[in-house]
PDB file with one MODEL, atoms N, CA, C and O in Angstrom:
MODEL        1
ATOM      1  N   UNK A   1     -15.022   6.735   6.717  1.00  0.00           N
ATOM      2  CA  UNK A   1     -15.756   5.723   6.007  1.00  0.00           C
ATOM      3  C   UNK A   1     -14.835   4.528   5.828  1.00  0.00           C
ATOM      4  O   UNK A   1     -13.735   4.668   5.293  1.00  0.00           O
ATOM      5  N   UNK A   2     -15.271   3.353   6.270  1.00  0.00           N
ATOM      6  CA  UNK A   2     -14.473   2.146   6.099  1.00  0.00           C
ATOM      7  C   UNK A   2     -14.482   1.730   4.637  1.00  0.00           C
ATOM      8  O   UNK A   2     -15.509   1.794   3.963  1.00  0.00           O
ATOM      9  N   UNK A   3     -13.325   1.306   4.162  1.00  0.00           N
ATOM     10  CA  UNK A   3     -13.233   0.788   2.807  1.00  0.00           C
ATOM     11  C   UNK A   3     -13.719  -0.657   2.803  1.00  0.00           C
ATOM     12  O   UNK A   3     -13.542  -1.384   3.781  1.00  0.00           O
ATOM     13  N   UNK A   4     -14.331  -1.062   1.699  1.00  0.00           N
ATOM     14  CA  UNK A   4     -14.901  -2.399   1.587  1.00  0.00           C
ATOM     15  C   UNK A   4     -14.460  -3.036   0.279  1.00  0.00           C
ATOM     16  O   UNK A   4     -14.738  -2.516  -0.802  1.00  0.00           O
ATOM     17  N   UNK A   5     -13.770  -4.170   0.386  1.00  0.00           N
ATOM     18  CA  UNK A   5     -13.435  -4.945  -0.804  1.00  0.00           C
ATOM     19  C   UNK A   5     -14.614  -5.879  -1.064  1.00  0.00           C
ATOM     20  O   UNK A   5     -14.859  -6.785  -0.267  1.00  0.00           O
ATOM     21  N   UNK A   6     -15.359  -5.679  -2.172  1.00  0.00           N
ATOM     22  CA  UNK A   6     -16.527  -6.514  -2.438  1.00  0.00           C
ATOM     23  C   UNK A   6     -16.189  -7.850  -3.101  1.00  0.00           C
ATOM     24  O   UNK A   6     -17.056  -8.717  -3.214  1.00  0.00           O
ATOM     25  N   UNK A   7     -14.949  -8.026  -3.536  1.00  0.00           N
ATOM     26  CA  UNK A   7     -14.541  -9.243  -4.237  1.00  0.00           C
ATOM     27  C   UNK A   7     -14.034 -10.299  -3.266  1.00  0.00           C
ATOM     28  O   UNK A   7     -13.640  -9.991  -2.142  1.00  0.00           O
ATOM     29  N   UNK A   8     -14.050 -11.528  -3.711  1.00  0.00           N
ATOM     30  CA  UNK A   8     -13.568 -12.624  -2.873  1.00  0.00           C
ATOM     31  C   UNK A   8     -12.092 -12.465  -2.509  1.00  0.00           C
ATOM     32  O   UNK A   8     -11.665 -12.863  -1.426  1.00  0.00           O
ATOM     33  N   UNK A   9     -11.327 -11.886  -3.416  1.00  0.00           N
ATOM     34  CA  UNK A   9      -9.918 -11.632  -3.139  1.00  0.00           C
ATOM     35  C   UNK A   9      -9.511 -10.358  -3.853  1.00  0.00           C
ATOM     36  O   UNK A   9     -10.242  -9.848  -4.702  1.00  0.00           O
ATOM     37  N   UNK A  10      -8.362  -9.860  -3.510  1.00  0.00           N
ATOM     38  CA  UNK A  10      -7.865  -8.641  -4.122  1.00  0.00           C
ATOM     39  C   UNK A  10      -6.563  -8.241  -3.471  1.00  0.00           C
ATOM     40  O   UNK A  10      -5.966  -9.003  -2.711  1.00  0.00           O
ATOM     41  N   UNK A  11      -6.131  -7.029  -3.782  1.00  0.00           N
ATOM     42  CA  UNK A  11      -4.908  -6.491  -3.194  1.00  0.00           C
ATOM     43  C   UNK A  11      -5.165  -5.064  -2.740  1.00  0.00           C
ATOM     44  O   UNK A  11      -6.038  -4.374  -3.267  1.00  0.00           O
ATOM     45  N   UNK A  12      -4.393  -4.636  -1.757  1.00  0.00           N
ATOM     46  CA  UNK A  12      -4.461  -3.245  -1.315  1.00  0.00           C
ATOM     47  C   UNK A  12      -4.028  -2.377  -2.496  1.00  0.00           C
ATOM     48  O   UNK A  12      -2.979  -2.629  -3.088  1.00  0.00           O
ATOM     49  N   UNK A  13      -4.815  -1.363  -2.846  1.00  0.00           N
ATOM     50  CA  UNK A  13      -4.511  -0.558  -4.025  1.00  0.00           C
ATOM     51  C   UNK A  13      -3.240   0.271  -3.893  1.00  0.00           C
ATOM     52  O   UNK A  13      -2.816   0.638  -2.798  1.00  0.00           O
ATOM     53  N   UNK A  14      -2.657   0.546  -5.036  1.00  0.00           N
ATOM     54  CA  UNK A  14      -1.464   1.384  -5.114  1.00  0.00           C
ATOM     55  C   UNK A  14      -1.848   2.842  -4.868  1.00  0.00           C
ATOM     56  O   UNK A  14      -3.023   3.198  -4.960  1.00  0.00           O
ATOM     57  N   UNK A  15      -0.870   3.679  -4.558  1.00  0.00           N
ATOM     58  CA  UNK A  15      -1.169   5.108  -4.437  1.00  0.00           C
ATOM     59  C   UNK A  15      -1.760   5.675  -5.731  1.00  0.00           C
ATOM     60  O   UNK A  15      -2.593   6.580  -5.689  1.00  0.00           O
ATOM     61  N   UNK A  16      -1.331   5.146  -6.875  1.00  0.00           N
ATOM     62  CA  UNK A  16      -1.873   5.617  -8.151  1.00  0.00           C
ATOM     63  C   UNK A  16      -3.354   5.277  -8.282  1.00  0.00           C
ATOM     64  O   UNK A  16      -4.144   6.103  -8.738  1.00  0.00           O
ATOM     65  N   UNK A  17      -3.733   4.057  -7.881  1.00  0.00           N
ATOM     66  CA  UNK A  17      -5.140   3.669  -7.925  1.00  0.00           C
ATOM     67  C   UNK A  17      -5.961   4.478  -6.923  1.00  0.00           C
ATOM     68  O   UNK A  17      -7.116   4.807  -7.192  1.00  0.00           O
ATOM     69  N   UNK A  18      -5.383   4.794  -5.787  1.00  0.00           N
ATOM     70  CA  UNK A  18      -6.093   5.576  -4.768  1.00  0.00           C
ATOM     71  C   UNK A  18      -6.262   7.033  -5.167  1.00  0.00           C
ATOM     72  O   UNK A  18      -7.006   7.762  -4.510  1.00  0.00           O
ATOM     73  N   UNK A  19      -5.597   7.475  -6.219  1.00  0.00           N
ATOM     74  CA  UNK A  19      -5.739   8.861  -6.685  1.00  0.00           C
ATOM     75  C   UNK A  19      -7.192   9.174  -7.018  1.00  0.00           C
ATOM     76  O   UNK A  19      -7.639  10.303  -6.822  1.00  0.00           O
ATOM     77  N   UNK A  20      -7.928   8.197  -7.516  1.00  0.00           N
ATOM     78  CA  UNK A  20      -9.338   8.400  -7.836  1.00  0.00           C
ATOM     79  C   UNK A  20     -10.137   8.686  -6.570  1.00  0.00           C
ATOM     80  O   UNK A  20     -11.045   9.518  -6.574  1.00  0.00           O
ATOM     81  N   UNK A  21      -9.799   8.000  -5.501  1.00  0.00           N
ATOM     82  CA  UNK A  21     -10.463   8.238  -4.216  1.00  0.00           C
ATOM     83  C   UNK A  21     -10.056   9.606  -3.676  1.00  0.00           C
ATOM     84  O   UNK A  21     -10.899  10.367  -3.201  1.00  0.00           O
ATOM     85  N   UNK A  22      -8.764   9.914  -3.750  1.00  0.00           N
ATOM     86  CA  UNK A  22      -8.289  11.212  -3.248  1.00  0.00           C
ATOM     87  C   UNK A  22      -8.883  12.384  -4.021  1.00  0.00           C
ATOM     88  O   UNK A  22      -8.904  13.508  -3.518  1.00  0.00           O
ATOM     89  N   UNK A  23      -9.365  12.137  -5.236  1.00  0.00           N
ATOM     90  CA  UNK A  23      -9.951  13.210  -6.054  1.00  0.00           C
ATOM     91  C   UNK A  23     -11.387  13.540  -5.651  1.00  0.00           C
ATOM     92  O   UNK A  23     -11.944  14.526  -6.134  1.00  0.00           O
ATOM     93  N   UNK A  24     -11.992  12.745  -4.785  1.00  0.00           N
ATOM     94  CA  UNK A  24     -13.349  13.063  -4.335  1.00  0.00           C
ATOM     95  C   UNK A  24     -13.340  14.425  -3.648  1.00  0.00           C
ATOM     96  O   UNK A  24     -12.439  14.704  -2.857  1.00  0.00           O
ATOM     97  N   UNK A  25     -14.321  15.277  -3.933  1.00  0.00           N
ATOM     98  CA  UNK A  25     -14.310  16.643  -3.385  1.00  0.00           C
ATOM     99  C   UNK A  25     -14.200  16.725  -1.864  1.00  0.00           C
ATOM    100  O   UNK A  25     -13.584  17.657  -1.347  1.00  0.00           O
ATOM    101  N   UNK A  26     -14.780  15.775  -1.141  1.00  0.00           N
ATOM    102  CA  UNK A  26     -14.751  15.866   0.324  1.00  0.00           C
ATOM    103  C   UNK A  26     -13.623  15.045   0.956  1.00  0.00           C
ATOM    104  O   UNK A  26     -13.522  14.981   2.181  1.00  0.00           O
ATOM    105  N   UNK A  27     -12.777  14.418   0.135  1.00  0.00           N
ATOM    106  CA  UNK A  27     -11.684  13.600   0.674  1.00  0.00           C
ATOM    107  C   UNK A  27     -10.773  14.473   1.542  1.00  0.00           C
ATOM    108  O   UNK A  27     -10.383  15.568   1.139  1.00  0.00           O
ATOM    109  N   UNK A  28     -10.438  13.977   2.737  1.00  0.00           N
ATOM    110  CA  UNK A  28      -9.530  14.696   3.633  1.00  0.00           C
ATOM    111  C   UNK A  28      -8.293  13.876   3.970  1.00  0.00           C
ATOM    112  O   UNK A  28      -7.191  14.417   4.049  1.00  0.00           O
ATOM    113  N   UNK A  29      -8.471  12.567   4.169  1.00  0.00           N
ATOM    114  CA  UNK A  29      -7.348  11.735   4.629  1.00  0.00           C
ATOM    115  C   UNK A  29      -7.728  10.268   4.473  1.00  0.00           C
ATOM    116  O   UNK A  29      -8.904   9.911   4.540  1.00  0.00           O
ATOM    117  N   UNK A  30      -6.742   9.437   4.269  1.00  0.00           N
ATOM    118  CA  UNK A  30      -6.991   8.003   4.190  1.00  0.00           C
ATOM    119  C   UNK A  30      -5.856   7.219   4.817  1.00  0.00           C
ATOM    120  O   UNK A  30      -4.712   7.672   4.841  1.00  0.00           O
ATOM    121  N   UNK A  31      -6.178   6.049   5.320  1.00  0.00           N
ATOM    122  CA  UNK A  31      -5.190   5.158   5.916  1.00  0.00           C
ATOM    123  C   UNK A  31      -5.487   3.746   5.418  1.00  0.00           C
ATOM    124  O   UNK A  31      -6.620   3.270   5.493  1.00  0.00           O
ATOM    125  N   UNK A  32      -4.462   3.097   4.915  1.00  0.00           N
ATOM    126  CA  UNK A  32      -4.605   1.719   4.468  1.00  0.00           C
ATOM    127  C   UNK A  32      -4.101   0.800   5.582  1.00  0.00           C
ATOM    128  O   UNK A  32      -3.166   1.147   6.303  1.00  0.00           O
ATOM    129  N   UNK A  33      -4.725  -0.373   5.719  1.00  0.00           N
ATOM    130  CA  UNK A  33      -4.355  -1.316   6.767  1.00  0.00           C
ATOM    131  C   UNK A  33      -3.031  -2.014   6.478  1.00  0.00           C
ATOM    132  O   UNK A  33      -2.348  -2.469   7.396  1.00  0.00           O
ATOM    133  N   UNK A  34      -2.674  -2.097   5.203  1.00  0.00           N
ATOM    134  CA  UNK A  34      -1.449  -2.782   4.778  1.00  0.00           C
ATOM    135  C   UNK A  34      -0.857  -2.020   3.598  1.00  0.00           C
ATOM    136  O   UNK A  34      -1.537  -1.174   3.017  1.00  0.00           O
ATOM    137  N   UNK A  35       0.390  -2.297   3.233  1.00  0.00           N
ATOM    138  CA  UNK A  35       0.992  -1.621   2.084  1.00  0.00           C
ATOM    139  C   UNK A  35       0.370  -2.070   0.760  1.00  0.00           C
ATOM    140  O   UNK A  35      -0.233  -3.140   0.677  1.00  0.00           O
ATOM    141  N   UNK A  36       0.521  -1.254  -0.250  1.00  0.00           N
ATOM    142  CA  UNK A  36       0.018  -1.568  -1.589  1.00  0.00           C
ATOM    143  C   UNK A  36       0.530  -2.927  -2.043  1.00  0.00           C
ATOM    144  O   UNK A  36       1.692  -3.276  -1.841  1.00  0.00           O
ATOM    145  N   UNK A  37      -0.374  -3.685  -2.663  1.00  0.00           N
ATOM    146  CA  UNK A  37      -0.030  -5.005  -3.163  1.00  0.00           C
ATOM    147  C   UNK A  37      -0.259  -6.134  -2.176  1.00  0.00           C
ATOM    148  O   UNK A  37      -0.251  -7.302  -2.564  1.00  0.00           O
ATOM    149  N   UNK A  38      -0.462  -5.809  -0.914  1.00  0.00           N
ATOM    150  CA  UNK A  38      -0.727  -6.825   0.111  1.00  0.00           C
ATOM    151  C   UNK A  38      -2.088  -7.459  -0.174  1.00  0.00           C
ATOM    152  O   UNK A  38      -3.000  -6.750  -0.600  1.00  0.00           O
ATOM    153  N   UNK A  39      -2.262  -8.762   0.043  1.00  0.00           N
ATOM    154  CA  UNK A  39      -3.568  -9.379  -0.178  1.00  0.00           C
ATOM    155  C   UNK A  39      -4.673  -8.674   0.621  1.00  0.00           C
ATOM    156  O   UNK A  39      -4.491  -8.301   1.780  1.00  0.00           O
ATOM    157  N   UNK A  40      -5.812  -8.508  -0.034  1.00  0.00           N
ATOM    158  CA  UNK A  40      -6.982  -7.893   0.597  1.00  0.00           C
ATOM    159  C   UNK A  40      -8.161  -8.830   0.387  1.00  0.00           C
ATOM    160  O   UNK A  40      -8.755  -8.836  -0.691  1.00  0.00           O
ATOM    161  N   UNK A  41      -8.510  -9.621   1.392  1.00  0.00           N
ATOM    162  CA  UNK A  41      -9.645 -10.535   1.242  1.00  0.00           C
ATOM    163  C   UNK A  41     -10.965  -9.762   1.188  1.00  0.00           C
ATOM    164  O   UNK A  41     -11.002  -8.558   1.441  1.00  0.00           O
ATOM    165  N   UNK A  42     -12.030 -10.463   0.858  1.00  0.00           N
ATOM    166  CA  UNK A  42     -13.357  -9.846   0.875  1.00  0.00           C
ATOM    167  C   UNK A  42     -13.606  -9.269   2.267  1.00  0.00           C
ATOM    168  O   UNK A  42     -13.315  -9.919   3.271  1.00  0.00           O
ATOM    169  N   UNK A  43     -14.141  -8.061   2.327  1.00  0.00           N
ATOM    170  CA  UNK A  43     -14.417  -7.411   3.604  1.00  0.00           C
ATOM    171  C   UNK A  43     -15.693  -7.988   4.211  1.00  0.00           C
ATOM    172  O   UNK A  43     -16.772  -7.932   3.622  1.00  0.00           O
ATOM    173  N   UNK A  44     -15.527  -8.543   5.411  1.00  0.00           N
ATOM    174  CA  UNK A  44     -16.683  -9.078   6.136  1.00  0.00           C
ATOM    175  C   UNK A  44     -16.834  -8.442   7.517  1.00  0.00           C
ATOM    176  O   UNK A  44     -17.864  -8.600   8.172  1.00  0.00           O
ATOM    177  N   UNK A  45     -15.784  -7.712   7.959  1.00  0.00           N
ATOM    178  CA  UNK A  45     -15.817  -7.054   9.257  1.00  0.00           C
ATOM    179  C   UNK A  45     -14.705  -6.004   9.286  1.00  0.00           C
ATOM    180  O   UNK A  45     -14.004  -5.805   8.295  1.00  0.00           O
ATOM    181  N   UNK A  46     -14.554  -5.343  10.417  1.00  0.00           N
ATOM    182  CA  UNK A  46     -13.538  -4.294  10.539  1.00  0.00           C
ATOM    183  C   UNK A  46     -12.131  -4.840  10.312  1.00  0.00           C
ATOM    184  O   UNK A  46     -11.287  -4.166   9.721  1.00  0.00           O
ATOM    185  N   UNK A  47     -11.882  -6.047  10.778  1.00  0.00           N
ATOM    186  CA  UNK A  47     -10.543  -6.634  10.650  1.00  0.00           C
ATOM    187  C   UNK A  47     -10.151  -6.906   9.202  1.00  0.00           C
ATOM    188  O   UNK A  47      -8.961  -6.947   8.889  1.00  0.00           O
ATOM    189  N   UNK A  48     -11.123  -7.091   8.317  1.00  0.00           N
ATOM    190  CA  UNK A  48     -10.809  -7.369   6.914  1.00  0.00           C
ATOM    191  C   UNK A  48     -10.989  -6.150   6.009  1.00  0.00           C
ATOM    192  O   UNK A  48     -10.874  -6.263   4.788  1.00  0.00           O
ATOM    193  N   UNK A  49     -11.268  -4.996   6.592  1.00  0.00           N
ATOM    194  CA  UNK A  49     -11.359  -3.767   5.807  1.00  0.00           C
ATOM    195  C   UNK A  49      -9.963  -3.367   5.332  1.00  0.00           C
ATOM    196  O   UNK A  49      -9.012  -3.423   6.111  1.00  0.00           O
ATOM    197  N   UNK A  50      -9.825  -2.962   4.057  1.00  0.00           N
ATOM    198  CA  UNK A  50      -8.515  -2.541   3.553  1.00  0.00           C
ATOM    199  C   UNK A  50      -8.005  -1.235   4.184  1.00  0.00           C
ATOM    200  O   UNK A  50      -6.816  -0.928   4.102  1.00  0.00           O
ATOM    201  N   UNK A  51      -8.898  -0.478   4.804  1.00  0.00           N
ATOM    202  CA  UNK A  51      -8.507   0.792   5.410  1.00  0.00           C
ATOM    203  C   UNK A  51      -9.726   1.680   5.585  1.00  0.00           C
ATOM    204  O   UNK A  51     -10.858   1.200   5.634  1.00  0.00           O
ATOM    205  N   UNK A  52      -9.478   2.985   5.679  1.00  0.00           N
ATOM    206  CA  UNK A  52     -10.590   3.919   5.817  1.00  0.00           C
ATOM    207  C   UNK A  52     -10.200   5.266   5.232  1.00  0.00           C
ATOM    208  O   UNK A  52      -9.019   5.567   5.056  1.00  0.00           O
ATOM    209  N   UNK A  53     -11.202   6.062   4.937  1.00  0.00           N
ATOM    210  CA  UNK A  53     -10.986   7.434   4.477  1.00  0.00           C
ATOM    211  C   UNK A  53     -11.862   8.360   5.306  1.00  0.00           C
ATOM    212  O   UNK A  53     -12.960   7.998   5.730  1.00  0.00           O
ATOM    213  N   UNK A  54     -11.355   9.545   5.521  1.00  0.00           N
ATOM    214  CA  UNK A  54     -12.144  10.597   6.158  1.00  0.00           C
ATOM    215  C   UNK A  54     -12.658  11.502   5.054  1.00  0.00           C
ATOM    216  O   UNK A  54     -11.886  12.013   4.244  1.00  0.00           O
ATOM    217  N   UNK A  55     -13.948  11.691   5.031  1.00  0.00           N
ATOM    218  CA  UNK A  55     -14.585  12.603   4.088  1.00  0.00           C
ATOM    219  C   UNK A  55     -15.139  13.771   4.891  1.00  0.00           C
ATOM    220  O   UNK A  55     -15.903  13.580   5.838  1.00  0.00           O
ATOM    221  N   UNK A  56     -14.752  14.973   4.508  1.00  0.00           N
ATOM    222  CA  UNK A  56     -15.213  16.174   5.200  1.00  0.00           C
ATOM    223  C   UNK A  56     -15.851  17.085   4.150  1.00  0.00           C
ATOM    224  O   UNK A  56     -15.162  17.862   3.490  1.00  0.00           O
ATOM    225  N   UNK A  57     -17.169  16.981   4.004  1.00  0.00           N
ATOM    226  CA  UNK A  57     -17.856  17.723   2.954  1.00  0.00           C
ATOM    227  C   UNK A  57     -18.223  19.141   3.369  1.00  0.00           C
ATOM    228  O   UNK A  57     -18.220  19.495   4.548  1.00  0.00           O
ATOM    229  N   UNK A  58     -18.541  19.939   2.350  1.00  0.00           N
ATOM    230  CA  UNK A  58     -19.063  21.279   2.600  1.00  0.00           C
ATOM    231  C   UNK A  58     -20.549  21.236   2.935  1.00  0.00           C
ATOM    232  O   UNK A  58     -21.074  22.142   3.583  1.00  0.00           O
ATOM    233  N   UNK A  59     -21.232  20.162   2.485  1.00  0.00           N
ATOM    234  CA  UNK A  59     -22.661  20.034   2.757  1.00  0.00           C
ATOM    235  C   UNK A  59     -23.057  18.554   2.712  1.00  0.00           C
ATOM    236  O   UNK A  59     -22.309  17.731   2.185  1.00  0.00           O
ATOM    237  N   UNK A  60     -24.212  18.216   3.253  1.00  0.00           N
ATOM    238  CA  UNK A  60     -24.645  16.807   3.302  1.00  0.00           C
ATOM    239  C   UNK A  60     -24.801  16.161   1.920  1.00  0.00           C
ATOM    240  O   UNK A  60     -24.540  14.967   1.768  1.00  0.00           O
ATOM    241  N   UNK A  61     -25.218  16.928   0.923  1.00  0.00           N
ATOM    242  CA  UNK A  61     -25.376  16.369  -0.416  1.00  0.00           C
ATOM    243  C   UNK A  61     -24.031  15.930  -0.992  1.00  0.00           C
ATOM    244  O   UNK A  61     -23.947  14.899  -1.660  1.00  0.00           O
ATOM    245  N   UNK A  62     -22.989  16.706  -0.736  1.00  0.00           N
ATOM    246  CA  UNK A  62     -21.650  16.343  -1.202  1.00  0.00           C
ATOM    247  C   UNK A  62     -21.186  15.052  -0.528  1.00  0.00           C
ATOM    248  O   UNK A  62     -20.571  14.202  -1.172  1.00  0.00           O
ATOM    249  N   UNK A  63     -21.475  14.906   0.748  1.00  0.00           N
ATOM    250  CA  UNK A  63     -21.105  13.680   1.452  1.00  0.00           C
ATOM    251  C   UNK A  63     -21.814  12.473   0.845  1.00  0.00           C
ATOM    252  O   UNK A  63     -21.180  11.449   0.589  1.00  0.00           O
ATOM    253  N   UNK A  64     -23.098  12.580   0.616  1.00  0.00           N
ATOM    254  CA  UNK A  64     -23.855  11.472   0.026  1.00  0.00           C
ATOM    255  C   UNK A  64     -23.310  11.107  -1.344  1.00  0.00           C
ATOM    256  O   UNK A  64     -23.161   9.928  -1.664  1.00  0.00           O
ATOM    257  N   UNK A  65     -23.015  12.105  -2.144  1.00  0.00           N
ATOM    258  CA  UNK A  65     -22.478  11.860  -3.480  1.00  0.00           C
ATOM    259  C   UNK A  65     -21.109  11.188  -3.415  1.00  0.00           C
ATOM    260  O   UNK A  65     -20.850  10.238  -4.153  1.00  0.00           O
ATOM    261  N   UNK A  66     -20.239  11.670  -2.543  1.00  0.00           N
ATOM    262  CA  UNK A  66     -18.896  11.098  -2.440  1.00  0.00           C
ATOM    263  C   UNK A  66     -18.926   9.683  -1.870  1.00  0.00           C
ATOM    264  O   UNK A  66     -18.125   8.841  -2.277  1.00  0.00           O
ATOM    265  N   UNK A  67     -19.829   9.409  -0.943  1.00  0.00           N
ATOM    266  CA  UNK A  67     -19.971   8.040  -0.427  1.00  0.00           C
ATOM    267  C   UNK A  67     -20.385   7.104  -1.554  1.00  0.00           C
ATOM    268  O   UNK A  67     -19.846   6.005  -1.687  1.00  0.00           O
ATOM    269  N   UNK A  68     -21.327   7.537  -2.354  1.00  0.00           N
ATOM    270  CA  UNK A  68     -21.783   6.733  -3.488  1.00  0.00           C
ATOM    271  C   UNK A  68     -20.644   6.538  -4.503  1.00  0.00           C
ATOM    272  O   UNK A  68     -20.435   5.431  -5.001  1.00  0.00           O
ATOM    273  N   UNK A  69     -19.919   7.607  -4.802  1.00  0.00           N
ATOM    274  CA  UNK A  69     -18.783   7.511  -5.734  1.00  0.00           C
ATOM    275  C   UNK A  69     -17.733   6.541  -5.215  1.00  0.00           C
ATOM    276  O   UNK A  69     -17.190   5.745  -5.981  1.00  0.00           O
ATOM    277  N   UNK A  70     -17.445   6.601  -3.926  1.00  0.00           N
ATOM    278  CA  UNK A  70     -16.444   5.705  -3.348  1.00  0.00           C
ATOM    279  C   UNK A  70     -16.855   4.249  -3.530  1.00  0.00           C
ATOM    280  O   UNK A  70     -16.023   3.417  -3.892  1.00  0.00           O
ATOM    281  N   UNK A  71     -18.100   3.934  -3.291  1.00  0.00           N
ATOM    282  CA  UNK A  71     -18.563   2.555  -3.468  1.00  0.00           C
ATOM    283  C   UNK A  71     -18.493   2.136  -4.934  1.00  0.00           C
ATOM    284  O   UNK A  71     -18.177   0.981  -5.220  1.00  0.00           O
ATOM    285  N   UNK A  72     -18.779   3.037  -5.867  1.00  0.00           N
ATOM    286  CA  UNK A  72     -18.639   2.725  -7.295  1.00  0.00           C
ATOM    287  C   UNK A  72     -17.178   2.446  -7.640  1.00  0.00           C
ATOM    288  O   UNK A  72     -16.872   1.509  -8.379  1.00  0.00           O
ATOM    289  N   UNK A  73     -16.286   3.264  -7.101  1.00  0.00           N
ATOM    290  CA  UNK A  73     -14.853   3.064  -7.343  1.00  0.00           C
ATOM    291  C   UNK A  73     -14.434   1.683  -6.859  1.00  0.00           C
ATOM    292  O   UNK A  73     -13.705   0.973  -7.552  1.00  0.00           O
ATOM    293  N   UNK A  74     -14.893   1.306  -5.676  1.00  0.00           N
ATOM    294  CA  UNK A  74     -14.563  -0.016  -5.139  1.00  0.00           C
ATOM    295  C   UNK A  74     -15.141  -1.128  -6.012  1.00  0.00           C
ATOM    296  O   UNK A  74     -14.450  -2.102  -6.312  1.00  0.00           O
ATOM    297  N   UNK A  75     -16.386  -0.990  -6.416  1.00  0.00           N
ATOM    298  CA  UNK A  75     -17.032  -2.007  -7.258  1.00  0.00           C
ATOM    299  C   UNK A  75     -16.359  -2.112  -8.628  1.00  0.00           C
ATOM    300  O   UNK A  75     -16.375  -3.173  -9.253  1.00  0.00           O
ATOM    301  N   UNK A  76     -15.777  -1.021  -9.085  1.00  0.00           N
ATOM    302  CA  UNK A  76     -15.171  -0.974 -10.420  1.00  0.00           C
ATOM    303  C   UNK A  76     -13.758  -1.548 -10.450  1.00  0.00           C
ATOM    304  O   UNK A  76     -13.085  -1.470 -11.478  1.00  0.00           O
ATOM    305  N   UNK A  77     -13.304  -2.115  -9.355  1.00  0.00           N
ATOM    306  CA  UNK A  77     -12.018  -2.802  -9.396  1.00  0.00           C
ATOM    307  C   UNK A  77     -10.882  -2.148  -8.643  1.00  0.00           C
ATOM    308  O   UNK A  77      -9.719  -2.379  -8.976  1.00  0.00           O
ATOM    309  N   UNK A  78     -11.175  -1.345  -7.648  1.00  0.00           N
ATOM    310  CA  UNK A  78     -10.111  -0.700  -6.875  1.00  0.00           C
ATOM    311  C   UNK A  78      -9.139  -1.710  -6.289  1.00  0.00           C
ATOM    312  O   UNK A  78      -7.952  -1.415  -6.151  1.00  0.00           O
ATOM    313  N   UNK A  79      -9.617  -2.884  -5.946  1.00  0.00           N
ATOM    314  CA  UNK A  79      -8.781  -3.873  -5.267  1.00  0.00           C
ATOM    315  C   UNK A  79      -8.291  -4.986  -6.189  1.00  0.00           C
ATOM    316  O   UNK A  79      -7.761  -5.988  -5.709  1.00  0.00           O
ATOM    317  N   UNK A  80      -8.458  -4.831  -7.504  1.00  0.00           N
ATOM    318  CA  UNK A  80      -8.036  -5.899  -8.409  1.00  0.00           C
ATOM    319  C   UNK A  80      -6.574  -5.776  -8.840  1.00  0.00           C
ATOM    320  O   UNK A  80      -6.083  -6.611  -9.599  1.00  0.00           O
ATOM    321  N   UNK A  81      -5.889  -4.763  -8.373  1.00  0.00           N
ATOM    322  CA  UNK A  81      -4.472  -4.607  -8.685  1.00  0.00           C
ATOM    323  C   UNK A  81      -4.208  -3.811  -9.941  1.00  0.00           C
ATOM    324  O   UNK A  81      -3.050  -3.546 -10.265  1.00  0.00           O
ATOM    325  N   UNK A  82      -5.241  -3.424 -10.656  1.00  0.00           N
ATOM    326  CA  UNK A  82      -5.091  -2.605 -11.858  1.00  0.00           C
ATOM    327  C   UNK A  82      -5.611  -1.196 -11.561  1.00  0.00           C
ATOM    328  O   UNK A  82      -6.246  -0.963 -10.533  1.00  0.00           O
ATOM    329  N   UNK A  83      -5.341  -0.291 -12.449  1.00  0.00           N
ATOM    330  CA  UNK A  83      -5.856   1.065 -12.289  1.00  0.00           C
ATOM    331  C   UNK A  83      -7.379   1.047 -12.387  1.00  0.00           C
ATOM    332  O   UNK A  83      -7.944   0.253 -13.138  1.00  0.00           O
ATOM    333  N   UNK A  84      -8.027   1.897 -11.648  1.00  0.00           N
ATOM    334  CA  UNK A  84      -9.490   1.989 -11.677  1.00  0.00           C
ATOM    335  C   UNK A  84      -9.910   2.541 -13.034  1.00  0.00           C
ATOM    336  O   UNK A  84      -9.333   3.506 -13.535  1.00  0.00           O
ATOM    337  N   UNK A  85     -10.928   1.909 -13.619  1.00  0.00           N
ATOM    338  CA  UNK A  85     -11.400   2.283 -14.930  1.00  0.00           C
ATOM    339  C   UNK A  85     -12.753   2.979 -14.837  1.00  0.00           C
ATOM    340  O   UNK A  85     -13.689   2.438 -14.249  1.00  0.00           O
ATOM    341  N   UNK A  86     -12.860   4.163 -15.408  1.00  0.00           N
ATOM    342  CA  UNK A  86     -14.144   4.841 -15.518  1.00  0.00           C
ATOM    343  C   UNK A  86     -14.929   4.866 -14.215  1.00  0.00           C
ATOM    344  O   UNK A  86     -16.138   4.636 -14.214  1.00  0.00           O
ATOM    345  N   UNK A  87     -14.253   5.143 -13.112  1.00  0.00           N
ATOM    346  CA  UNK A  87     -14.914   5.055 -11.808  1.00  0.00           C
ATOM    347  C   UNK A  87     -15.847   6.209 -11.507  1.00  0.00           C
ATOM    348  O   UNK A  87     -16.899   6.010 -10.899  1.00  0.00           O
ATOM    349  N   UNK A  88     -15.489   7.386 -11.913  1.00  0.00           N
ATOM    350  CA  UNK A  88     -16.351   8.522 -11.603  1.00  0.00           C
ATOM    351  C   UNK A  88     -17.526   8.509 -12.557  1.00  0.00           C
ATOM    352  O   UNK A  88     -17.348   8.556 -13.775  1.00  0.00           O
ATOM    353  N   UNK A  89     -18.716   8.447 -12.012  1.00  0.00           N
ATOM    354  CA  UNK A  89     -19.933   8.350 -12.838  1.00  0.00           C
ATOM    355  C   UNK A  89     -20.675   9.660 -12.801  1.00  0.00           C
ATOM    356  O   UNK A  89     -21.726   9.792 -13.429  1.00  0.00           O
TER     357      UNK A  89
ENDMDL
END
């Protein structure tokens, strides 16, 4: 799943901020395009994506839930340079 920065600007998240993403039940692996703290512009195409994660679920419902959770985490400020707040809904 490609990561998407929904904000006009941001930064590549720290490993600590990515812990929320790694806690998703189907999370298997992730790769960031740049090191933590590097500028992350709004995602408009593959070249501006901050990175990607592989989600390997036990069932389709888990995948749908984790995809939705990941987008909430991103919307909640994953790329603002601060720790993610109340991301898991």
